[in-house]
C-alpha positions as a Python dict, from the first residue, in 0.01 Angstrom:
ca = {
    (1, 'M'): (0, 0, 0),
    (2, 'G'): (299, 227, 26),
    (3, 'N'): (279, 285, -348),
    (4, 'L'): (-79, 414, -354),
    (5, 'P'): (-99, 744, -541),
    (6, 'P'): (-116, 1048, -315),
    (7, 'T'): (-467, 1184, -267),
    (8, 'K'): (-564, 1522, -127),
    (9, 'G'): (-819, 1342, 91),
    (10, 'S'): (-563, 1093, 221),
    (11, 'R'): (-645, 1177, 583),
    (12, 'L'): (-1014, 1108, 532),
    (13, 'G'): (-996, 743, 637),
    (14, 'K'): (-784, 818, 946),
    (15, 'D'): (-1004, 1108, 1054),
    (16, 'L'): (-1322, 902, 1021),
    (17, 'A'): (-1173, 609, 1208),
    (18, 'I'): (-1034, 820, 1492),
    (19, 'G'): (-1371, 993, 1524),
    (20, 'S'): (-1551, 663, 1577),
    (21, 'P'): (-1501, 515, 1926),
    (22, 'G'): (-1685, 197, 1824),
    (23, 'Y'): (-1447, 132, 1536),
    (24, 'V'): (-1139, 207, 1746),
    (25, 'Q'): (-1258, -23, 2023),
    (26, 'Y'): (-1328, -303, 1776),
    (27, 'L'): (-985, -260, 1620),
    (28, 'L'): (-807, -268, 1956),
    (29, 'E'): (-997, -574, 2075),
    (30, 'N'): (-962, -784, 1759),
    (31, 'Y'): (-637, -688, 1585),
    (32, 'L'): (-282, -670, 1717),
    (33, 'G'): (51, -542, 1591),
    (34, 'E'): (98, -556, 1214),
    (35, 'R'): (-261, -665, 1157),
    (36, 'R'): (-379, -340, 1316),
    (37, 'G'): (-162, -148, 1072),
    (38, 'H'): (-303, -353, 786),
    (39, 'M'): (-656, -264, 897),
    (40, 'S'): (-567, 104, 898),
    (41, 'L'): (-434, 82, 541),
    (42, 'L'): (-735, -118, 430),
    (43, 'F'): (-972, 135, 584),
    (44, 'D'): (-796, 418, 397),
    (45, 'Y'): (-814, 221, 73),
    (46, 'T'): (-1185, 151, 120),
    (47, 'I'): (-1281, 510, 200),
    (48, 'I'): (-1056, 682, -55),
    (49, 'H'): (-1058, 441, -350),
    (50, 'Y'): (-1284, 136, -329),
    (51, 'G'): (-1583, 328, -195),
    (52, 'P'): (-1589, 616, -446),
    (53, 'V'): (-1532, 393, -750),
    (54, 'Y'): (-1765, 108, -658),
    (55, 'I'): (-1984, 154, -349),
    (56, 'W'): (-2099, 517, -353),
    (57, 'R'): (-2204, 484, -720),
    (58, 'L'): (-2477, 228, -663),
    (59, 'F'): (-2766, 473, -661),
    (60, 'T'): (-2890, 752, -872),
    (61, 'D'): (-3034, 1072, -733),
    (62, 'S'): (-2749, 1313, -654),
    (63, 'T'): (-2888, 1414, -314),
    (64, 'E'): (-2952, 1054, -218),
    (65, 'H'): (-2605, 965, -346),
    (66, 'K'): (-2437, 1199, -96),
    (67, 'M'): (-2667, 1103, 189),
    (68, 'W'): (-2624, 732, 123),
    (69, 'R'): (-2245, 760, 112),
    (70, 'S'): (-2245, 925, 454),
    (71, 'R'): (-2496, 675, 591),
    (72, 'F'): (-2305, 376, 459),
    (73, 'V'): (-1976, 492, 612),
    (74, 'Q'): (-2157, 551, 941),
    (75, 'L'): (-2301, 198, 929),
    (76, 'M'): (-1954, 56, 860),
    (77, 'L'): (-1808, 234, 1160),
    (78, 'C'): (-2086, 120, 1391),
    (79, 'E'): (-2140, -237, 1269),
    (80, 'P'): (-1832, -466, 1271),
    (81, 'A'): (-2009, -728, 1055),
    (82, 'L'): (-2053, -477, 772),
    (83, 'L'): (-1700, -347, 820),
    (84, 'E'): (-1553, -696, 786),
    (85, 'A'): (-1775, -789, 490),
    (86, 'V'): (-1676, -474, 298),
    (87, 'F'): (-1310, -526, 390),
    (88, 'A'): (-1329, -879, 248),
    (89, 'A'): (-1429, -739, -93),
    (90, 'A'): (-1198, -436, -75),
    (91, 'S'): (-904, -658, 23),
    (92, 'R'): (-942, -861, -297),
    (93, 'S'): (-945, -542, -503),
    (94, 'M'): (-648, -399, -314),
    (95, 'G'): (-454, -716, -383),
    (96, 'V'): (-501, -664, -757),
    (97, 'T'): (-452, -289, -775),
    (98, 'A'): (-244, -168, -484),
    (99, 'Q'): (-74, -419, -260),
    (100, 'P'): (148, -695, -402),
    (101, 'S'): (83, -972, -151),
    (102, 'S'): (57, -1349, -181),
    (103, 'D'): (-166, -1346, 126),
    (104, 'V'): (-442, -1135, -26),
    (105, 'L'): (-686, -1425, -61),
    (106, 'L'): (-618, -1535, 295),
    (107, 'D'): (-669, -1176, 415),
    (108, 'S'): (-997, -1156, 227),
    (109, 'L'): (-1120, -1489, 364),
    (110, 'E'): (-1022, -1387, 717),
    (111, 'H'): (-1243, -1078, 693),
    (112, 'Y'): (-1520, -1280, 527),
    (113, 'N'): (-1521, -1543, 802),
    (114, 'K'): (-1519, -1277, 1074),
    (115, 'A'): (-1821, -1114, 911),
    (116, 'L'): (-2002, -1449, 907),
    (117, 'T'): (-1923, -1510, 1273),
    (118, 'L'): (-2047, -1165, 1372),
    (119, 'L'): (-2364, -1202, 1166),
    (120, 'R'): (-2453, -1537, 1321),
    (121, 'G'): (-2484, -1361, 1653),
    (122, 'R'): (-2684, -1067, 1514),
    (123, 'I'): (-2922, -1230, 1268),
    (124, 'S'): (-3127, -1394, 1543),
    (125, 'E'): (-3195, -1064, 1721),
    (126, 'P'): (-3558, -940, 1697),
    (127, 'S'): (-3444, -610, 1543),
    (128, 'A'): (-3229, -777, 1275),
    (129, 'A'): (-3495, -759, 1003),
    (130, 'Y'): (-3500, -378, 1018),
    (131, 'N'): (-3130, -326, 1078),
    (132, 'D'): (-2985, -177, 758),
    (133, 'A'): (-2630, -262, 865),
    (134, 'I'): (-2715, -633, 879),
    (135, 'F'): (-2891, -619, 542),
    (136, 'W'): (-2593, -452, 375),
    (137, 'S'): (-2352, -689, 549),
    (138, 'I'): (-2520, -984, 379),
    (139, 'I'): (-2524, -800, 44),
    (140, 'A'): (-2148, -743, 82),
    (141, 'L'): (-2102, -1115, 151),
    (142, 'L'): (-2300, -1197, -164),
    (143, 'I'): (-2068, -972, -366),
    (144, 'N'): (-1774, -1164, -220),
    (145, 'D'): (-1938, -1496, -307),
    (146, 'Q'): (-2004, -1377, -662),
    (147, 'E'): (-1645, -1264, -716),
    (148, 'R'): (-1512, -1593, -574),
    (149, 'D'): (-1763, -1787, -786),
    (150, 'D'): (-1874, -1966, -468),
    (151, 'W'): (-2240, -2022, -546),
    (152, 'R'): (-2294, -2265, -261),
    (153, 'S'): (-2211, -1994, -6),
    (154, 'Y'): (-2409, -1747, -217),
    (155, 'G'): (-2720, -1964, -182),
    (156, 'V'): (-2678, -1985, 195),
    (157, 'N'): (-2635, -1609, 233),
    (158, 'L'): (-2922, -1542, -7),
    (159, 'R'): (-3154, -1728, 228),
    (160, 'G'): (-3067, -1469, 493),
    (161, 'I'): (-3163, -1185, 258),
    (162, 'R'): (-3490, -1360, 171),
    (163, 'Q'): (-3573, -1393, 540),
    (164, 'I'): (-3513, -1022, 598),
    (165, 'I'): (-3719, -925, 293),
    (166, 'E'): (-4013, -1135, 411),
    (167, 'L'): (-3999, -979, 757),
    (168, 'R'): (-4004, -635, 592),
    (169, 'G'): (-4332, -716, 418),
    (170, 'G'): (-4218, -917, 117),
    (171, 'P'): (-4075, -814, -223),
    (172, 'E'): (-4394, -655, -356),
    (173, 'S'): (-4433, -437, -48),
    (174, 'L'): (-4078, -306, -84),
    (175, 'R'): (-4124, -263, -457),
    (176, 'S'): (-4431, -46, -408),
    (177, 'L'): (-4239, 168, -159),
    (178, 'R'): (-3947, 201, -405),
    (179, 'D'): (-3726, 82, -121),
    (180, 'R'): (-3355, 65, -199),
    (181, 'S'): (-3328, -280, -47),
    (182, 'Y'): (-3568, -412, -312),
    (183, 'S'): (-3332, -324, -598),
    (184, 'M'): (-3044, -505, -429),
    (185, 'Y'): (-3265, -803, -344),
    (186, 'S'): (-3371, -824, -712),
    (187, 'W'): (-3006, -813, -817),
    (188, 'A'): (-2916, -1090, -572),
    (189, 'E'): (-3198, -1318, -689),
    (190, 'S'): (-3119, -1255, -1055),
    (191, 'C'): (-2751, -1336, -1011),
    (192, 'Y'): (-2833, -1662, -839),
    (193, 'A'): (-3095, -1762, -1096),
    (194, 'K'): (-2855, -1702, -1385),
    (195, 'H'): (-2525, -1799, -1230),
    (196, 'I'): (-2300, -2012, -1443),
    (197, 'D'): (-1930, -2088, -1470),
    (198, 'P'): (-1783, -1835, -1719),
    (199, 'S'): (-1469, -2047, -1763),
    (200, 'D'): (-1669, -2342, -1901),
    (201, 'P'): (-1672, -2309, -2283),
    (202, 'N'): (-1975, -2539, -2305),
    (203, 'S'): (-2188, -2326, -2073),
    (204, 'P'): (-2482, -2147, -2237),
    (205, 'V'): (-2364, -1833, -2064),
    (206, 'E'): (-2541, -1572, -2272),
    (207, 'P'): (-2907, -1492, -2318),
    (208, 'E'): (-3061, -1574, -2650),
    (209, 'V'): (-3036, -1294, -2903),
    (210, 'S'): (-3161, -1265, -3255),
    (211, 'S'): (-2912, -1365, -3523),
    (212, 'E'): (-3059, -1110, -3760),
    (213, 'A'): (-2851, -806, -3849),
    (214, 'P'): (-2959, -497, -3653),
    (215, 'E'): (-3150, -226, -3834),
    (216, 'F'): (-2985, 116, -3842),
    (217, 'E'): (-3129, 457, -3907),
    (218, 'V'): (-2848, 579, -4132),
    (219, 'H'): (-2633, 439, -4413),
    (220, 'P'): (-2277, 336, -4311),
    (221, 'E'): (-2116, 612, -4522),
    (222, 'K'): (-2330, 878, -4358),
    (223, 'A'): (-2271, 721, -4016),
    (224, 'L'): (-1895, 737, -4070),
    (225, 'S'): (-1916, 1102, -4172),
    (226, 'S'): (-2120, 1204, -3866),
    (227, 'L'): (-1908, 990, -3631),
    (228, 'R'): (-1632, 1253, -3651),
    (229, 'Q'): (-1835, 1506, -3449),
    (230, 'Y'): (-1908, 1258, -3169),
    (231, 'S'): (-1570, 1088, -3132),
    (232, 'P'): (-1254, 1179, -3327),
    (233, 'A'): (-1077, 864, -3201),
    (234, 'F'): (-1351, 621, -3304),
    (235, 'F'): (-1373, 804, -3638),
    (236, 'R'): (-1001, 746, -3704),
    (237, 'I'): (-1029, 378, -3609),
    (238, 'A'): (-1338, 328, -3825),
    (239, 'K'): (-1172, 492, -4124),
    (240, 'Q'): (-822, 347, -4101),
    (241, 'L'): (-874, -17, -4003),
    (242, 'P'): (-1156, -19, -4121),
    (243, 'L'): (-1435, -134, -3888),
    (244, 'A'): (-1726, -337, -4020),
    (245, 'C'): (-2028, -139, -4140),
    (246, 'P'): (-2263, -262, -3861),
    (247, 'T'): (-2005, -154, -3601),
    (248, 'I'): (-1973, 193, -3756),
    (249, 'C'): (-2351, 237, -3761),
    (250, 'A'): (-2382, 117, -3400),
    (251, 'L'): (-2106, 356, -3294),
    (252, 'E'): (-2275, 654, -3457),
    (253, 'M'): (-2615, 568, -3311),
    (254, 'T'): (-2479, 503, -2959),
    (255, 'L'): (-2258, 812, -2940),
    (256, 'R'): (-2537, 1028, -3080),
    (257, 'W'): (-2762, 896, -2803),
    (258, 'F'): (-2494, 960, -2540),
    (259, 'G'): (-2464, 1312, -2678),
    (260, 'T'): (-2825, 1385, -2585),
    (261, 'H'): (-2817, 1182, -2260),
    (262, 'P'): (-2467, 1233, -2114),
    (263, 'I'): (-2353, 1025, -1818),
    (264, 'S'): (-2337, 1229, -1498),
    (265, 'N'): (-2287, 1164, -1128),
    (266, 'G'): (-2596, 1070, -933),
    (267, 'S'): (-2836, 1048, -1227),
    (268, 'E'): (-3007, 789, -1437),
    (269, 'F'): (-3152, 804, -1785),
    (270, 'P'): (-3518, 900, -1823),
    (271, 'R'): (-3758, 608, -1814),
    (272, 'D'): (-3868, 677, -2171),
    (273, 'Q'): (-3509, 604, -2280),
    (274, 'T'): (-3495, 260, -2119),
    (275, 'R'): (-3603, 89, -2439),
    (276, 'V'): (-3344, 276, -2646),
    (277, 'R'): (-3069, 180, -2405),
    (278, 'A'): (-3183, -184, -2400),
    (279, 'S'): (-3188, -192, -2780),
    (280, 'L'): (-2838, -46, -2802),
    (281, 'A'): (-2706, -296, -2547),
    (282, 'K'): (-2865, -582, -2741),
    (283, 'T'): (-2704, -456, -3063),
    (284, 'W'): (-2357, -438, -2906),
    (285, 'H'): (-2401, -778, -2748),
    (286, 'M'): (-2476, -925, -3089),
    (287, 'L'): (-2178, -746, -3247),
    (288, 'L'): (-1960, -867, -2961),
    (289, 'R'): (-2053, -1226, -3037),
    (290, 'K'): (-1967, -1180, -3405),
    (291, 'S'): (-1628, -1014, -3353),
    (292, 'A'): (-1434, -1314, -3222),
    (293, 'S'): (-1164, -1306, -3491),
    (294, 'R'): (-1107, -928, -3494),
    (295, 'E'): (-947, -788, -3180),
    (296, 'M'): (-1019, -422, -3256),
    (297, 'E'): (-1386, -496, -3324),
    (298, 'R'): (-1390, -688, -2995),
    (299, 'L'): (-1235, -399, -2802),
    (300, 'V'): (-1479, -145, -2944),
    (301, 'S'): (-1783, -369, -2888),
    (302, 'L'): (-1671, -466, -2538),
    (303, 'G'): (-1620, -105, -2430),
    (304, 'L'): (-1952, 26, -2564),
    (305, 'F'): (-2150, -274, -2437),
    (306, 'A'): (-1996, -238, -2089),
    (307, 'L'): (-2063, 135, -2080),
    (308, 'L'): (-2432, 79, -2161),
    (309, 'I'): (-2506, -198, -1911),
    (310, 'G'): (-2305, -26, -1637),
    (311, 'L'): (-2528, 282, -1628),
    (312, 'A'): (-2791, 352, -1365),
    (313, 'P'): (-3032, 192, -1312),
    (314, 'L'): (-2814, -116, -1288),
    (315, 'S'): (-3085, -374, -1358),
    (316, 'M'): (-2974, -418, -1720),
    (317, 'A'): (-2659, -598, -1607),
    (318, 'E'): (-2883, -876, -1474),
    (319, 'R'): (-2975, -971, -1831),
    (320, 'Y'): (-2614, -1043, -1924),
    (321, 'P'): (-2456, -1242, -1638),
    (322, 'H'): (-2085, -1308, -1693),
    (323, 'V'): (-2087, -1179, -2053),
    (324, 'L'): (-1818, -920, -1977),
    (325, 'T'): (-1598, -1173, -1800),
    (326, 'R'): (-1631, -1424, -2084),
    (327, 'Y'): (-1530, -1183, -2361),
    (328, 'T'): (-1265, -1004, -2157),
    (329, 'L'): (-1087, -1328, -2068),
    (330, 'E'): (-1083, -1420, -2438),
    (331, 'L'): (-854, -1119, -2490),
    (332, 'D'): (-602, -1248, -2236),
    (333, 'G'): (-258, -1249, -2397),
    (334, 'M'): (-353, -979, -2647),
    (335, 'I'): (-53, -792, -2788),
    (336, 'V'): (-128, -421, -2752),
    (337, 'T'): (22, -272, -3067),
    (338, 'A'): (50, 101, -3129),
    (339, 'A'): (-266, 87, -3344),
    (340, 'F'): (-458, -82, -3062),
    (341, 'E'): (-314, 96, -2758),
    (342, 'D'): (-551, 393, -2727),
    (343, 'C'): (-868, 189, -2783),
    (344, 'A'): (-747, -81, -2543),
    (345, 'L'): (-677, 194, -2288),
    (346, 'W'): (-1029, 337, -2321),
    (347, 'T'): (-1195, -5, -2299),
    (348, 'G'): (-971, -95, -2004),
    (349, 'L'): (-1084, 217, -1815),
    (350, 'V'): (-1450, 136, -1884),
    (351, 'L'): (-1412, -219, -1752),
    (352, 'A'): (-1206, -122, -1446),
    (353, 'S'): (-1478, 119, -1332),
    (354, 'M'): (-1773, -118, -1384),
    (355, 'P'): (-2024, -144, -1097),
    (356, 'L'): (-2003, -446, -868),
    (357, 'N'): (-2311, -621, -1001),
    (358, 'V'): (-2194, -697, -1355),
    (359, 'G'): (-2019, -1022, -1261),
    (360, 'L'): (-1661, -909, -1331),
    (361, 'V'): (-1408, -1090, -1115),
    (362, 'P'): (-1100, -882, -1018),
    (363, 'K'): (-878, -1048, -1282),
    (364, 'S'): (-1108, -967, -1574),
    (365, 'R'): (-1192, -622, -1435),
    (366, 'W'): (-828, -507, -1453),
    (367, 'M'): (-685, -737, -1721),
    (368, 'I'): (-696, -509, -2026),
    (369, 'L'): (-569, -205, -1836),
    (370, 'Q'): (-286, -419, -1700),
    (371, 'H'): (-193, -530, -2053),
    (372, 'V'): (-189, -170, -2175),
    (373, 'I'): (27, -42, -1890),
    (374, 'S'): (275, -331, -1901),
    (375, 'Q'): (325, -289, -2277),
    (376, 'M'): (347, 92, -2289),
    (377, 'A'): (673, 211, -2438),
    (378, 'V'): (659, 538, -2242),
    (379, 'K'): (498, 588, -1902),
    (380, 'R'): (210, 837, -1916),
    (381, 'D'): (55, 1056, -1648),
    (382, 'W'): (-318, 1103, -1596),
    (383, 'E'): (-332, 1428, -1797),
    (384, 'E'): (-217, 1241, -2110),
    (385, 'I'): (-453, 951, -2041),
    (386, 'R'): (-744, 1191, -1990),
    (387, 'D'): (-679, 1354, -2327),
    (388, 'I'): (-673, 1016, -2500),
    (389, 'A'): (-992, 893, -2330),
    (390, 'G'): (-1167, 1220, -2412),
    (391, 'Q'): (-1105, 1161, -2782),
    (392, 'F'): (-1320, 846, -2755),
    (393, 'Y'): (-1598, 927, -2507),
    (394, 'M'): (-1573, 1064, -2155),
    (395, 'T'): (-1782, 1287, -1928),
    (396, 'E'): (-1685, 1465, -1606),
    (397, 'A'): (-1846, 1188, -1402),
    (398, 'L'): (-1655, 919, -1589),
    (399, 'E'): (-1334, 1120, -1566),
    (400, 'S'): (-1334, 1114, -1185),
    (401, 'Q'): (-1400, 738, -1177),
    (402, 'W'): (-1144, 661, -1446),
    (403, 'Q'): (-875, 872, -1280),
    (404, 'E'): (-913, 663, -963),
    (405, 'C'): (-882, 344, -1166),
    (406, 'W'): (-588, 466, -1372),
    (407, 'E'): (-384, 583, -1073),
    (408, 'L'): (-445, 256, -890),
    (409, 'A'): (-354, 49, -1195),
    (410, 'A'): (-48, 259, -1283),
    (411, 'S'): (90, 227, -930),
    (412, 'K'): (48, -150, -942),
    (413, 'F'): (130, -255, -1298),
    (414, 'S'): (397, -5, -1410),
}
């Protein structure tokens, strides 16, 4: 962790921890010596990096976003089970992006098992059903189970969530109240219903899609011409390689749509645009399946597909379990040539910043960005990377997320 990039808020984790007697007491009673120092580093990493990139992004309204961030941190500091469950997930991420340690899996499992032990004592309490900290502790354990591909444990923990949901009035009651816990319960059930081993080539991992060519509003030549105004980088790639006509048309249509509905912090697309977004995601999924022999087509399709399903609301990711992992792992060993480097960089940033519910394990989440950094002829700072990413597609909201990811990856893989 000594090589984490400096952050102007680097005291945030320490200040929060020191200001929480419950957290300090728990730390003193349960961790000694070097392990206490490890917990301090892990807390900093969670508050400064893991939280902003992955946890605080889960919801949509900007006011709620800020309130929920504060509430979640408060719950972590007051509820050791949630603290340990989040640390289990953050520890796995830190092992990939920040701390070179052969013990990272053992560290993660230690936190996971402590969370389980703490929850066993709390779940039987009469107030457990309405204790948000306990609910989110189990959700954090489910995220750990998903990333470890441990579906047996996932099923056991899911039963705990189901019990809580029933005690809160059942799924339909929460749905009618637009309760936040309902959206996470739906995600948990969907993941379990569709779980499958992404490493098994014989697994029917993807939902059925039409084999028919997508219909586009504009002719490929006109699409290529108008693509220049939306993305100079994609225009150059489309013209020089060249890209297939369906890919060019899909690029123009998607970037035109993003131009009228830009991604921003704490917002989701209007409900009347849900169908458009779903149609675009379906188109890119189909193009992704057809691009197996062309690495540049795969990179472009992977990046745009990921960007679409990773937007709020996050329910669209449920339709494509493990798709990103499957196609990302197929690019393992890719040689990042000069012609591919910028596009691979952009796609790598998109994947690294994906929300937690898209089924990306840590290896596939960071793999492309790692390839790009390890094969760069000249080390680049964030200002250069930002300029490159902006030539493809980037908003202010994405910039802040991608900077976090880039600085973590650069400190680890350079």
